[in-house]
N, C-alpha and C positions, 0 to 999 in steps of 0.2 A: 572495536571499529564499528562505526555506524553503518547500517545497511543503506544502499542507494535508493533514491526515490525517483520515479518517472514523472513526466509532465502532467499526468493525471492526478498526482499526489499519492500514488500507490508505491509501496515498497516492492522490491524485487521478490521473486518467488522464494519462499523459505526452503524449498526442496531442491530446485535445480539452479537457482540464482538468476534466472532470466529476468530482465528488467523491462525491455521494450514490448514484450508480448503479454504483459499483465494488464488486465482490463476489468471493468465492472459492467455487468449487464443485468437486465431485469428478466426474470423467468416468465415465459409467456403463459404458463398454466396458472400459476398462483400470484404472479405480480410481485414476487419478492426479489430482492437484490442479492447478487453474489459477486465476488471477485474471483477471477480465474486466471490461470497461467496457460497461454496458448501453446507453450512449448511442451510441458510435461502433463498438461491437462488436469492439474490439481485445482480444486475449487474450495472456496470458503463455505461456511454454512449459509443458510438462507436468513436474510434479515428483512425487516419491514421497511427500512429506509436505506437510501444510498449511503447516508452518513454513517449509519450503524455498521454497514458492510465494510466501509473503508476503515473505520475505527478498529474493527475486529481484525482485519487483514494487517493493519499497520502496528498492531500491538505485538511486540516481540520480547520475550523474557520478562513480562510484566511491565514493560515500558511502552507507552503509546508515542510513536514517532509522528511528528507533524511537520508541515512545511516550515513552521517557525524555528524548529530545531536546526534546519539547514540554513535559514536566513541568518541565524545567530552565528553559525560557523563562518559564513561568508563575511560578516561584519568583523569577527575576530581576526580572520585572515587578513582582511584589508587594513586592520590596525596593528598588525604584527603581534597579535596575542597568541 
């Protein structure tokens, strides 16, 4: 089963499963980007770009999930596949 993705293009938390409180932010001290869960307070590692932080967070079991994965599912459902 594919994990859920929120409106920001981030997968739910891999630890608590929270979806709506997952967000990306820029650290004030170093200016790096992190993805965090507001529910269980887990955070990703620091990344130089927002895109790298999202890519790291959205990679599960060696597979990078993207919005295109979900668009394809919607197309398949609409066509009865």
